[in-house]
Backbone as ProteinMPNN parsed JSONL, in Angstrom:
{"seq_chain_A": "MLHYDAEPVNPAESCLMSFLFPRLVSVPMSGSDRARLMRRRAHWLFLARKVAEVKQHEAAAVLGYANGTSILQLEKGRQDPTAVQMQQLADLYGVPVSMFADPDPTDEERVIAARAELARAAIELAREDHQVEEETPQPSDGRPGETPRRQLA", "coords_chain_A": {"N_chain_A": [[-188.777, 56.113, 34.288], [-185.964, 53.92, 33.866], [-182.406, 54.369, 33.576], [-179.431, 52.626, 32.286], [-177.593, 52.596, 34.353], [-179.285, 52.559, 36.243], [-180.037, 54.709, 37.139], [-182.487, 57.373, 37.628], [-184.446, 58.713, 34.729], [-185.037, 61.602, 32.948], [-188.143, 61.912, 31.705], [-189.028, 63.442, 29.105], [-186.445, 64.16, 28.455], [-185.614, 61.549, 27.917], [-187.118, 60.958, 25.682], [-186.22, 62.898, 23.701], [-183.567, 62.254, 23.735], [-183.643, 59.419, 22.323], [-184.799, 59.964, 20.265], [-182.981, 61.472, 19.024], [-180.77, 60.152, 19.006], [-181.211, 57.102, 17.682], [-182.1, 53.558, 18.509], [-179.915, 51.426, 17.505], [-180.647, 48.634, 15.629], [-179.522, 45.33, 16.206], [-178.078, 42.978, 14.052], [-177.015, 39.736, 13.048], [-173.921, 39.263, 11.783], [-172.915, 37.245, 8.61], [-170.943, 34.584, 8.325], [-169.37, 35.238, 5.927], [-169.554, 37.865, 5.865], [-168.328, 38.551, 8.041], [-165.702, 37.775, 7.721], [-164.837, 39.26, 5.49], [-165.08, 41.801, 6.842], [-163.043, 41.88, 8.666], [-161.065, 41.232, 7.184], [-160.426, 43.361, 5.768], [-160.557, 45.216, 7.991], [-158.137, 44.756, 8.996], [-156.429, 45.224, 6.58], [-156.358, 47.885, 6.728], [-155.515, 48.689, 9.194], [-152.843, 48.043, 9.274], [-152.094, 49.451, 6.782], [-152.196, 51.868, 7.885], [-150.41, 52.148, 9.761], [-147.95, 51.544, 8.758], [-148.024, 54.282, 7.457], [-148.013, 55.897, 9.035], [-145.523, 55.574, 10.347], [-145.163, 53.655, 12.644], [-143.775, 51.448, 14.399], [-144.37, 48.212, 15.037], [-143.797, 47.206, 17.738], [-143.991, 49.665, 19.123], [-146.656, 50.318, 18.65], [-147.704, 48.07, 19.927], [-147.314, 48.696, 22.509], [-148.593, 50.996, 23.137], [-151.094, 49.834, 23.461], [-150.607, 47.929, 25.376], [-149.571, 45.39, 25.24], [-146.794, 43.172, 25.728], [-145.137, 42.868, 23.451], [-144.744, 43.267, 19.756], [-146.322, 41.527, 18.522], [-148.693, 40.993, 18.641], [-149.761, 42.993, 17.295], [-149.366, 42.416, 14.832], [-151.217, 40.119, 14.663], [-153.404, 41.549, 14.707], [-152.963, 42.822, 12.448], [-153.095, 40.992, 10.441], [-155.806, 39.811, 10.436], [-156.647, 37.839, 12.046], [-156.876, 38.301, 14.7], [-159.341, 40.252, 16.081], [-159.922, 43.756, 16.81], [-160.848, 45.476, 20.124], [-163.22, 48.247, 20.335], [-162.004, 50.333, 22.16], [-159.536, 49.587, 21.635], [-159.211, 49.892, 18.944], [-159.717, 52.406, 19.01], [-157.507, 53.763, 20.476], [-155.493, 53.004, 18.836], [-156.071, 54.316, 16.308], [-155.804, 56.96, 17.257], [-153.389, 56.833, 17.712], [-151.876, 56.378, 15.138], [-153.17, 58.631, 13.703], [-155.557, 58.82, 12.356], [-158.88, 58.885, 11.275], [-161.057, 56.952, 13.775], [-163.073, 55.436, 12.252], [-162.103, 54.606, 10.105], [-161.255, 52.132, 10.876], [-163.658, 50.946, 12.272], [-165.26, 51.059, 10.27], [-164.563, 49.655, 7.936], [-163.497, 50.907, 4.893], [-163.595, 49.105, 1.514], [-160.85, 47.304, 0.395], [-157.952, 47.976, -1.673], [-157.378, 45.9, -3.62], [-160.079, 44.834, -3.254], [-161.576, 46.306, -4.801], [-160.436, 46.265, -7.225], [-160.84, 44.095, -7.855], [-164.198, 44.349, -7.795], [-163.954, 45.829, -10.077], [-163.258, 44.709, -12.403], [-165.395, 42.382, -12.118], [-167.148, 44.001, -12.973], [-166.629, 45.003, -15.602], [-166.425, 42.555, -16.942], [-169.534, 41.745, -16.407], [-170.702, 43.945, -18.317], [-169.195, 43.241, -20.596], [-170.538, 40.802, -21.408], [-173.268, 41.859, -21.444], [-173.019, 43.3, -23.539], [-172.602, 41.422, -25.507], [-174.677, 39.763, -25.946], [-176.716, 41.683, -26.392], [-175.418, 41.917, -29.23], [-175.915, 39.261, -30.258], [-178.916, 39.481, -30.149], [-179.236, 41.238, -32.206], [-178.256, 39.93, -34.354], [-179.908, 37.683, -34.505], [-182.581, 39.162, -35.157], [-181.547, 40.089, -37.786], [-182.473, 39.802, -40.835], [-182.798, 36.88, -42.696], [-180.623, 35.267, -45.646], [-182.466, 34.368, -48.64], [-182.232, 31.751, -49.468], [-181.361, 30.166, -47.021], [-178.841, 30.031, -46.628], [-176.634, 31.431, -43.997], [-174.444, 34.169, -44.032], [-174.444, 34.064, -46.83], [-174.946, 35.853, -49.972], [-178.314, 36.55, -51.469], [-178.96, 34.554, -54.42], [-179.186, 35.481, -57.637], [-181.692, 34.918, -59.66], [-182.331, 33.953, -62.944], [-184.375, 34.993, -65.657]], "CA_chain_A": [[-188.306, 55.317, 33.345], [-184.752, 53.568, 34.289], [-181.332, 54.329, 32.943], [-178.78, 51.278, 32.15], [-176.908, 52.501, 35.498], [-180.635, 52.958, 37.622], [-180.706, 56.518, 37.541], [-183.762, 58.061, 37.039], [-184.078, 59.581, 33.498], [-185.913, 62.44, 32.971], [-188.946, 61.131, 30.46], [-188.825, 64.43, 28.05], [-185.101, 64.168, 27.617], [-185.394, 60.43, 27.373], [-188.098, 60.791, 24.478], [-185.174, 63.639, 23.165], [-182.394, 61.262, 23.113], [-184.161, 58.369, 21.606], [-185.388, 60.952, 18.833], [-181.485, 62.126, 18.261], [-179.886, 58.57, 18.681], [-182.335, 56.128, 17.784], [-181.248, 52.436, 18.773], [-179.405, 50.405, 16.643], [-181.051, 46.639, 15.587], [-177.91, 44.698, 15.829], [-178.577, 42.09, 13.078], [-175.756, 38.796, 13.098], [-173.497, 39.212, 10.548], [-172.783, 35.828, 8.025], [-169.579, 34.173, 8.06], [-168.423, 36.101, 5.185], [-169.517, 39.354, 5.725], [-167.468, 38.841, 9.269], [-164.557, 37.514, 7.231], [-164.543, 40.391, 4.819], [-164.781, 43.179, 7.628], [-161.786, 41.602, 9.371], [-159.946, 41.43, 6.22], [-160.561, 45.313, 5.695], [-159.815, 46.276, 8.916], [-156.487, 44.595, 8.78], [-155.665, 45.946, 5.55], [-156.405, 49.402, 6.868], [-154.586, 48.478, 10.332], [-151.583, 47.387, 8.474], [-151.419, 50.714, 5.737], [-152.336, 53.161, 8.549], [-149.477, 52.092, 10.867], [-146.718, 51.925, 7.974], [-148.101, 55.724, 6.629], [-147.5, 56.82, 10.139], [-144.375, 55.313, 10.418], [-145.218, 53.665, 13.416], [-142.992, 50.272, 14.533], [-145.195, 47.557, 15.825], [-143.84, 47.303, 19.156], [-144.54, 50.808, 19.603], [-148.197, 50.125, 18.704], [-148.033, 47.281, 20.922], [-146.914, 49.345, 24.157], [-149.873, 51.913, 23.399], [-152.097, 48.753, 23.744], [-150.426, 47.354, 26.54], [-148.858, 44.529, 24.993], [-145.438, 43.418, 25.463], [-144.286, 43.046, 21.916], [-145.393, 43.437, 18.298], [-146.715, 39.919, 17.622], [-150.247, 41.134, 18.994], [-150.212, 43.899, 16.437], [-149.205, 41.443, 13.944], [-152.407, 39.192, 14.638], [-154.784, 42.35, 14.076], [-152.647, 43.146, 11.004], [-153.434, 39.613, 9.569], [-156.606, 39.415, 10.384], [-156.442, 36.689, 13.048], [-157.537, 38.57, 15.782], [-160.288, 41.353, 15.92], [-159.466, 44.959, 17.914], [-161.865, 45.894, 20.5], [-163.571, 49.134, 19.965], [-161.066, 50.623, 22.788], [-158.209, 49.554, 20.782], [-159.537, 50.428, 17.522], [-159.555, 54.17, 19.355], [-155.945, 54.015, 20.768], [-154.728, 53.011, 17.674], [-156.575, 55.73, 15.488], [-155.34, 58.312, 17.552], [-151.637, 57.006, 17.374], [-151.579, 56.562, 13.824], [-153.769, 59.977, 13.016], [-156.857, 58.832, 11.576], [-160.235, 58.718, 12.242], [-161.42, 55.809, 13.988], [-164.083, 54.838, 11.546], [-161.111, 53.973, 9.024], [-161.158, 50.732, 11.274], [-164.745, 50.68, 12.717], [-166.497, 50.609, 9.237], [-163.582, 49.937, 6.729], [-163.47, 50.909, 3.263], [-163.073, 48.348, 0.586], [-159.365, 47.454, -0.082], [-157.699, 48.146, -3.044], [-157.927, 44.328, -4.175], [-161.538, 44.319, -3.672], [-161.778, 47.48, -5.78], [-159.685, 45.736, -8.844], [-162.313, 42.596, -8.417], [-165.355, 44.571, -8.557], [-163.96, 46.713, -11.356], [-162.982, 43.621, -13.156], [-166.49, 41.845, -12.566], [-168.476, 45.342, -13.408], [-166.286, 45.032, -17.098], [-167.401, 40.741, -17.451], [-170.894, 41.854, -16.768], [-170.846, 44.755, -19.225], [-169.032, 42.463, -22.013], [-171.651, 39.912, -21.592], [-174.421, 42.451, -21.764], [-172.926, 43.44, -25.042], [-172.372, 39.841, -26.384], [-176.371, 39.282, -25.732], [-177.222, 42.727, -27.451], [-175.038, 41.755, -30.441], [-176.429, 38.257, -30.566], [-179.992, 39.9, -30.463], [-179.307, 42.188, -33.33], [-178.171, 38.971, -35.357], [-181.214, 37.182, -34.781], [-183.39, 40.109, -35.836], [-181.466, 40.449, -39.253], [-183.085, 39.011, -41.912], [-181.477, 35.675, -43.312], [-180.857, 35.714, -46.906], [-183.846, 33.539, -48.773], [-181.808, 30.203, -49.631], [-181.508, 29.923, -45.708], [-177.823, 30.027, -45.755], [-176.319, 32.365, -43.441], [-173.275, 34.905, -44.355], [-174.463, 34.271, -48.295], [-175.873, 37.185, -50.788], [-179.073, 35.629, -52.333], [-178.128, 34.816, -55.868], [-180.446, 36.344, -58.594], [-182.364, 33.928, -60.815], [-182.278, 34.517, -64.299], [-185.826, 34.531, -66.212]], "C_chain_A": [[-186.771, 55.103, 34.073], [-183.754, 53.686, 33.371], [-180.532, 52.957, 32.88], [-178.189, 51.521, 33.811], [-177.936, 53.06, 36.783], [-180.574, 54.095, 38.118], [-181.589, 56.925, 37.229], [-183.394, 58.986, 36.051], [-185.209, 60.295, 33.458], [-186.802, 61.914, 31.61], [-188.814, 61.901, 29.09], [-187.49, 64.238, 27.484], [-184.837, 62.726, 27.037], [-186.166, 60.262, 25.537], [-186.808, 61.76, 23.133], [-184.268, 62.826, 22.506], [-182.794, 60.347, 22.443], [-184.462, 58.864, 20.242], [-183.818, 60.926, 17.821], [-180.83, 60.918, 18.206], [-180.802, 57.896, 18.684], [-181.4, 54.495, 18.115], [-181.15, 51.785, 17.752], [-179.908, 49.002, 16.471], [-179.548, 46.033, 15.228], [-178.734, 43.175, 14.885], [-177.096, 41.236, 12.862], [-175.192, 38.732, 11.667], [-172.935, 37.311, 10.005], [-171.423, 35.79, 8.434], [-168.466, 35.036, 7.162], [-168.284, 37.488, 4.936], [-168.502, 39.414, 7.166], [-166.126, 38.883, 8.638], [-163.9, 38.89, 6.367], [-164.283, 41.829, 5.57], [-163.281, 43.139, 8.324], [-161.009, 41.927, 8.423], [-159.459, 42.938, 5.917], [-160.257, 45.911, 6.9], [-158.269, 45.952, 9.524], [-155.768, 44.866, 7.776], [-155.292, 47.243, 6.135], [-155.469, 49.402, 8.534], [-153.046, 48.728, 9.887], [-151.02, 49.131, 7.621], [-151.214, 51.662, 6.519], [-150.896, 53.388, 9.609], [-148.25, 52.234, 9.913], [-146.684, 53.695, 7.679], [-147.77, 56.269, 7.909], [-146.21, 56.461, 10.934], [-144.373, 55.022, 11.907], [-144.496, 52.049, 13.705], [-144.48, 49.378, 15.479], [-144.962, 47.245, 17.028], [-144.166, 48.536, 19.565], [-146.001, 51.014, 19.26], [-148.705, 49.06, 19.975], [-148.244, 47.836, 22.276], [-147.974, 50.216, 24.309], [-151.206, 50.65, 24.153], [-151.923, 48.051, 24.999], [-149.906, 46.336, 26.831], [-147.148, 44.673, 25.171], [-144.358, 43.472, 24.373], [-145.104, 43.031, 20.854], [-146.332, 42.268, 18.008], [-148.123, 40.335, 17.965], [-150.91, 42.153, 17.604], [-150.061, 42.993, 15.153], [-150.317, 40.668, 13.639], [-153.225, 40.32, 14.189], [-154.444, 42.792, 12.655], [-152.854, 41.976, 9.875], [-154.738, 39.432, 9.433], [-157.3, 38.267, 11.415], [-157.102, 37.116, 14.435], [-158.485, 39.755, 15.353], [-160.281, 42.16, 17.2], [-160.939, 45.198, 18.499], [-162.22, 47.58, 20.026], [-162.432, 50.438, 20.693], [-159.682, 50.7, 22.151], [-158.17, 50.019, 19.594], [-159.156, 52.294, 17.86], [-158.07, 54.831, 19.305], [-154.925, 53.837, 19.64], [-154.859, 54.217, 16.457], [-156.148, 57.005, 16.126], [-153.77, 58.337, 17.187], [-151.193, 57.163, 16.184], [-152.289, 58.282, 13.168], [-154.745, 60.106, 11.958], [-157.909, 58.936, 12.101], [-160.623, 57.216, 12.644], [-162.463, 55.054, 13.013], [-163.126, 54.199, 10.469], [-161.186, 52.329, 9.63], [-162.719, 50.063, 11.717], [-165.758, 50.331, 11.479], [-165.367, 50.944, 8.034], [-163.862, 50.114, 5.239], [-162.965, 49.986, 2.365], [-161.607, 48.232, 0.522], [-159.301, 47.556, -1.226], [-157.692, 46.946, -4.037], [-159.288, 44.312, -3.894], [-161.997, 45.479, -4.988], [-161.469, 46.782, -7.183], [-160.534, 44.957, -8.94], [-163.293, 43.052, -8.792], [-165.129, 45.289, -9.925], [-164.037, 45.516, -12.432], [-164.059, 42.861, -13.686], [-167.202, 42.99, -13.413], [-168.106, 45.082, -15.246], [-166.835, 43.573, -17.432], [-168.591, 41.447, -17.61], [-171.28, 42.747, -17.862], [-170.255, 44.149, -20.714], [-170.003, 41.378, -22.069], [-172.71, 40.502, -21.996], [-174.236, 42.839, -23.158], [-172.859, 42.438, -25.968], [-174.058, 39.477, -26.209], [-176.801, 40.668, -26.46], [-176.85, 42.348, -28.925], [-175.802, 40.707, -31.012], [-178.379, 38.694, -30.892], [-180.086, 40.143, -31.724], [-179.187, 40.931, -34.491], [-179.024, 38.107, -35.436], [-182.207, 37.9, -35.331], [-183.07, 40.678, -37.068], [-181.837, 39.413, -40.018], [-182.121, 37.827, -42.73], [-181.661, 35.8, -44.607], [-181.859, 34.19, -47.503], [-183.563, 32.095, -49.06], [-181.488, 29.873, -48.028], [-179.945, 29.62, -44.926], [-177.247, 31.43, -45.153], [-175.1, 33.085, -44.163], [-173.249, 34.536, -46.031], [-175.277, 35.319, -48.571], [-176.68, 36.159, -51.375], [-178.855, 35.834, -53.681], [-179.881, 35.111, -56.687], [-180.899, 35.288, -59.278], [-182.662, 34.669, -61.993], [-183.66, 34.079, -64.763], [-185.427, 33.936, -67.58]], "O_chain_A": [[-186.359, 56.007, 34.799], [-183.988, 53.183, 32.272], [-181.081, 52.062, 33.523], [-178.363, 50.551, 34.548], [-177.647, 53.673, 37.811], [-180.931, 54.489, 39.228], [-181.612, 56.876, 36.0], [-182.491, 59.819, 36.14], [-186.286, 59.834, 33.836], [-186.212, 61.554, 30.592], [-188.55, 61.282, 28.059], [-187.308, 64.155, 26.27], [-184.134, 62.521, 26.048], [-185.76, 59.625, 24.565], [-186.609, 61.357, 21.987], [-184.098, 62.638, 21.302], [-182.041, 60.333, 21.469], [-184.357, 58.169, 19.231], [-183.564, 60.603, 16.66], [-180.256, 60.686, 17.142], [-181.466, 57.915, 19.72], [-180.184, 54.408, 17.941], [-182.118, 51.508, 17.045], [-179.499, 48.184, 17.295], [-178.766, 46.239, 14.299], [-179.772, 42.592, 15.197], [-176.097, 41.883, 12.549], [-175.761, 38.302, 10.664], [-172.667, 36.403, 10.792], [-170.803, 36.777, 8.833], [-167.314, 35.383, 7.419], [-167.487, 38.141, 4.262], [-167.89, 40.474, 7.3], [-165.383, 39.834, 8.883], [-162.793, 39.397, 6.55], [-163.567, 42.739, 5.151], [-162.541, 44.11, 8.483], [-160.213, 42.85, 8.601], [-158.328, 43.423, 5.877], [-159.738, 47.026, 6.936], [-157.525, 46.633, 10.231], [-154.542, 44.814, 7.863], [-154.145, 47.686, 6.088], [-154.765, 50.385, 8.764], [-152.313, 49.634, 10.283], [-149.973, 49.749, 7.81], [-150.29, 52.437, 6.276], [-150.475, 54.447, 10.074], [-147.446, 53.096, 10.267], [-145.634, 54.337, 7.667], [-147.116, 57.308, 7.82], [-145.915, 56.99, 12.005], [-143.766, 55.82, 12.621], [-144.95, 51.317, 12.826], [-145.283, 49.858, 16.279], [-145.98, 46.924, 17.642], [-144.781, 48.497, 20.63], [-146.503, 52.049, 19.7], [-149.685, 49.163, 20.712], [-149.16, 47.516, 23.033], [-148.426, 50.358, 25.445], [-151.94, 50.783, 25.132], [-152.876, 47.616, 25.645], [-149.64, 45.979, 27.979], [-146.42, 45.639, 24.939], [-143.208, 43.911, 24.364], [-146.285, 42.754, 21.062], [-147.102, 42.362, 17.053], [-148.874, 39.709, 17.217], [-152.028, 42.115, 17.091], [-151.056, 43.06, 14.431], [-150.537, 40.446, 12.448], [-153.848, 40.074, 13.156], [-155.293, 43.08, 11.811], [-152.766, 42.136, 8.658], [-155.089, 38.902, 8.379], [-158.501, 37.999, 11.375], [-157.753, 36.342, 15.137], [-158.338, 40.193, 14.212], [-160.503, 41.705, 18.322], [-161.966, 45.173, 17.821], [-161.365, 48.113, 19.319], [-162.046, 51.36, 19.975], [-158.909, 51.658, 22.161], [-157.153, 50.551, 19.151], [-158.554, 53.113, 17.165], [-157.573, 55.753, 18.657], [-153.822, 54.375, 19.545], [-153.947, 54.818, 15.889], [-156.162, 58.053, 15.481], [-153.089, 59.223, 16.671], [-150.255, 57.927, 15.952], [-151.764, 58.888, 12.233], [-154.876, 60.943, 11.065], [-158.031, 59.077, 13.318], [-160.478, 56.331, 11.801], [-162.532, 53.842, 13.217], [-163.534, 53.149, 9.973], [-161.169, 51.394, 8.83], [-162.955, 48.868, 11.539], [-166.744, 49.598, 11.554], [-165.241, 51.99, 7.399], [-164.501, 49.292, 4.582], [-161.735, 49.969, 2.343], [-161.064, 49.332, 0.622], [-160.257, 47.336, -1.971], [-158.009, 47.119, -5.214], [-159.788, 43.424, -4.584], [-162.727, 45.215, -5.943], [-162.272, 46.806, -8.116], [-161.159, 44.895, -9.999], [-163.739, 42.665, -9.872], [-166.013, 45.328, -10.781], [-164.946, 45.51, -13.262], [-164.174, 42.544, -14.87], [-167.766, 42.741, -14.479], [-169.012, 44.986, -16.073], [-167.747, 43.512, -18.256], [-168.883, 41.833, -18.742], [-172.28, 42.361, -18.468], [-170.74, 44.499, -21.789], [-170.227, 41.092, -23.246], [-173.327, 39.935, -22.897], [-175.175, 42.742, -23.947], [-173.058, 42.632, -27.167], [-174.247, 38.364, -26.699], [-177.469, 40.352, -27.444], [-177.712, 42.404, -29.801], [-176.374, 40.912, -32.082], [-178.977, 38.161, -31.827], [-180.84, 39.494, -32.449], [-179.957, 40.949, -35.451], [-179.067, 37.554, -36.535], [-182.872, 37.249, -36.137], [-183.797, 41.518, -37.597], [-181.514, 38.241, -39.824], [-181.001, 37.973, -43.218], [-182.69, 36.358, -44.987], [-181.907, 33.147, -46.85], [-184.456, 31.255, -48.944], [-181.313, 28.656, -48.071], [-179.647, 29.286, -43.78], [-177.402, 32.466, -45.8], [-174.702, 32.386, -45.095], [-172.167, 34.674, -46.602], [-176.137, 35.755, -47.805], [-176.2, 35.096, -51.768], [-178.611, 36.934, -54.176], [-181.068, 34.986, -56.387], [-179.933, 34.55, -59.468], [-183.154, 35.797, -62.032], [-184.131, 33.004, -64.391], [-186.287, 33.465, -68.323]]}, "name": "protein", "num_of_chains": 1, "seq": "MLHYDAEPVNPAESCLMSFLFPRLVSVPMSGSDRARLMRRRAHWLFLARKVAEVKQHEAAAVLGYANGTSILQLEKGRQDPTAVQMQQLADLYGVPVSMFADPDPTDEERVIAARAELARAAIELAREDHQVEEETPQPSDGRPGETPRRQLA"}
């Protein structure tokens, strides 16, 4: 068995490594998933730099850029950083690289999700109320909301 760099690999070691580090299957992202990932990454790149009190030109220098324009492009989500750039920025900002590589939802996304959940709950309650109203017996004369009249004998 050959390794990628064409050096021989011990089959037992290869088996152990494949057990410990299974191969990840690459699945292409949809356009909206990619846009969401870039938006999240941009959000956390900006926030991490601000909290670390690092100027754009300082971050640009670490990545080997002449000015802060390239950092602005990353923070606006117009350009996606490489894995090496994410690691360099994570080290500079003092945060784990996972903050950029696998970014959490932004605060805005969390608010939108919470509002959507409340809307779903309100719709479900309205359905339950409607169902209870349908199951409630109607007055005998068929007019909803009126109490039945007593007939005198």
